[in-house]
C-alpha positions as CSV (number, residue, x, y, z in Angstrom):
1,M,-14.2,-59.7,1.0
2,S,-17.7,-60.5,2.1
3,N,-20.0,-58.0,3.8
4,Y,-20.3,-58.6,7.6
5,N,-23.4,-57.6,9.5
6,I,-24.1,-57.5,13.2
7,I,-27.4,-57.0,15.0
8,L,-27.3,-56.4,18.7
9,V,-30.8,-55.6,19.9
10,S,-31.9,-55.2,23.5
11,N,-28.5,-55.6,25.0
12,Q,-26.2,-53.5,27.0
13,V,-23.0,-53.7,25.0
14,N,-19.5,-52.3,25.2
15,L,-18.7,-51.0,21.7
16,C,-14.9,-51.6,21.9
17,F,-15.1,-55.2,20.8
18,L,-16.7,-54.5,17.4
19,C,-14.9,-55.6,14.3
20,I,-13.7,-53.0,11.7
21,F,-15.2,-54.9,8.8
22,F,-18.9,-54.5,9.6
23,R,-21.0,-52.8,6.9
24,T,-24.3,-52.7,8.9
25,L,-24.5,-52.2,12.6
26,D,-27.7,-52.3,14.6
27,L,-27.4,-51.2,18.2
28,S,-31.0,-50.4,18.7
29,F,-32.7,-50.8,22.2
30,N,-29.4,-50.8,24.1
31,L,-29.8,-47.8,26.6
32,I,-26.9,-46.0,24.7
33,K,-26.5,-42.4,26.0
34,T,-23.7,-41.2,23.8
35,I,-22.3,-42.1,20.3
36,E,-18.7,-42.9,21.1
37,N,-15.9,-45.5,20.4
38,L,-16.9,-45.9,16.8
39,G,-13.7,-44.6,15.3
40,C,-12.5,-48.0,14.2
41,L,-15.7,-48.7,12.2
42,T,-14.6,-47.0,9.1
43,K,-16.4,-49.4,6.8
44,V,-19.9,-49.1,8.3
45,K,-22.5,-47.9,5.8
46,K,-25.7,-48.3,7.8
47,L,-25.9,-47.6,11.5
48,F,-29.1,-48.2,13.6
49,L,-29.3,-46.6,17.0
50,V,-33.1,-46.6,17.5
51,S,-34.7,-46.3,20.9
52,N,-31.7,-45.6,23.0
53,K,-31.1,-42.5,25.2
54,I,-29.0,-40.5,22.8
55,S,-29.4,-36.7,23.2
56,K,-26.7,-35.4,20.8
57,I,-25.5,-36.4,17.4
58,E,-21.7,-36.5,17.6
59,G,-18.8,-38.9,17.3
60,L,-19.5,-39.8,13.7
61,Q,-16.6,-38.0,12.0
62,N,-14.5,-41.1,11.4
63,L,-17.4,-43.0,9.7
64,S,-16.4,-42.0,6.2
65,Q,-18.5,-44.7,4.5
66,L,-21.7,-44.0,6.5
67,E,-24.6,-43.6,4.1
68,M,-27.5,-44.0,6.5
69,I,-28.1,-43.5,10.2
70,E,-31.4,-44.2,12.0
71,L,-31.8,-42.4,15.3
72,G,-35.6,-42.6,15.8
73,A,-37.1,-42.7,19.4
74,N,-34.1,-41.1,21.1
75,K,-33.9,-37.9,23.1
76,I,-32.5,-35.7,20.3
77,R,-33.8,-32.1,20.1
78,V,-33.2,-29.6,17.4
79,S,-31.8,-26.3,18.6
80,T,-32.6,-23.1,16.6
81,K,-29.6,-21.2,18.2
């Protein structure tokens, strides 16, 4: 099976339509506030969520093949608690 890639930059997208076979997914610049509805993307190895409005890293537990995630320029803060 070939590798499938999708790049969706500067869009407001609904993640439910995405195919389960994607290896690379770029959802940068999409005003995304939460990481959700990615459970079916079990084959994704690279996930780009740059310059969105994400404040918490969560919803990645089903991405068992994930090797790299890019979350630069979001609203994520590290808590020392």
